[in-house]
C-alpha positions as a printed Julia matrix, in Angstrom:
122×3 Matrix{Float64}:
  0.11   0.02   -0.07
  1.21   3.55   -0.78
  2.13   5.64    1.69
  2.45   8.8    -0.43
  0.31   9.44   -3.64
  0.93  12.3    -5.97
 -1.33  13.62   -8.46
 -1.96  16.67  -10.78
  1.18  16.46  -12.95
  0.74  16.68  -16.71
  1.77  18.29  -19.97
  1.94  22.26  -20.04
  3.02  25.31  -22.22
  5.93  27.44  -21.1
  4.08  30.15  -18.76
  1.33  27.84  -17.91
  0.31  26.58  -14.43
 -0.1   23.06  -12.48
 -1.2   22.12   -8.9
  0.39  18.77   -7.67
 -1.27  17.04   -4.58
  0.29  14.57   -2.32
 -1.96  12.56   -0.19
 -0.77  10.47    2.93
 -2.65   7.42    3.83
 -4.6    7.18    6.52
 -2.14   5.39    8.57
 -0.05   8.39    9.33
 -0.67  10.23   12.28
  1.97  13.06   12.24
  5.3   14.02   10.25
  8.01  16.42   10.85
  8.54  17.94    7.43
  6.97  17.04    4.01
  8.13  18.34    0.8
  8.52  17.84   -3.13
 11.58  17.33   -4.96
 12.18  16.73   -8.4
 14.36  14.62  -10.97
 15.06  15.66  -14.12
 16.44  13.36  -16.96
 19.85  12.79  -16.66
 20.18  14.61  -13.27
 20.24  13.95   -9.62
 17.21  14.15   -7.65
 16.49  17.91   -6.05
 14.72  19.77   -3.46
 11.84  22.04   -4.39
 10.16  22.83   -1.39
  9.1   21.98    2.03
  6.85  22.34    4.69
  7.24  21.4     8.23
  4.24  20.45   10.54
  4.04  23.89   11.79
  3.84  25.81    8.56
  7.23  26.85    7.99
  8.09  26.54    4.12
 11.45  26.48    2.56
 11.92  26.66   -1.4
 14.61  26.06   -3.93
 16.04  29.28   -5.81
 14.65  27.83   -8.7
 11.47  28.35   -7.87
 10.93  30.92   -5.3
  8.36  33.32   -6.48
  6.65  30.98   -8.54
  5.98  28.05   -6.51
  3.71  27.66   -3.47
  3.65  24.64   -1.22
  0.99  24.66    1.62
 -0.95  21.89    3.57
 -3.95  20.66    4.78
 -4.44  21.06    8.24
 -7.4   18.61    8.56
 -5.62  15.76    7.11
 -1.81  14.35    6.06
 -2.0   16.27    2.22
  0.33  18.99    1.05
 -0.18  20.75   -2.4
  2.35  22.41   -5.14
  1.41  25.32   -6.69
  3.16  26.16   -9.69
  2.69  29.17  -11.77
  4.81  30.63  -14.56
  6.19  27.31  -15.43
  9.7   26.73  -17.5
 11.03  24.18  -19.51
 13.62  23.37  -17.33
 11.01  22.83  -14.81
 10.41  19.59  -16.73
 11.06  16.72  -14.0
  9.15  13.79  -12.29
  8.18  15.15   -9.07
  8.03  13.3    -5.74
  6.64  13.98   -2.27
  8.45  13.3     0.84
  7.48  13.01    4.12
 10.02  12.78    7.41
  9.91  11.44   10.64
  6.37  10.0    10.2
  4.72   8.03   12.83
  1.74   5.78   12.14
 -1.3    5.35   14.46
 -0.06   1.5    14.98
  3.09   3.2    16.89
  5.23   2.28   13.5
  7.65   5.04   12.78
  9.62   5.62    9.47
 12.56   7.97    9.14
 11.05   8.65    5.17
  8.54   8.16    3.13
  8.51   8.81   -0.85
  5.62   8.45   -3.44
  5.81   6.98   -6.84
  6.2   10.43   -8.21
  3.91  12.07  -11.07
  5.39  13.67  -14.29
  5.64  17.42  -15.32
  6.41  18.34  -18.81
  6.36  22.07  -19.73
  6.65  22.72  -23.93
  8.38  25.64  -24.86
């Protein structure tokens, strides 16, 4: 059973917008940090944005001012609003969660979603 499930990827023209969503499994009680990472073809995975359980956010310089990370306070879910997209934003976007506690008492240091592809055409 997937612990984190991403959705919202797709094909968009340069300058367009997309909104990604990441939903945590119902078994997750709390986390320390959740975030978005991306991996472009032939490149290493890189940080895009993170948000703590307290709501503090952090962004990569390359996306600051264009992307906004947010969370749902009623459940384990985060979002990434991506505006003014550029071809260099093309990548598989992954959701992650750190220091995850489950209602069962199980602890995970780190969880990853399966990724969602974002393609920005020029």
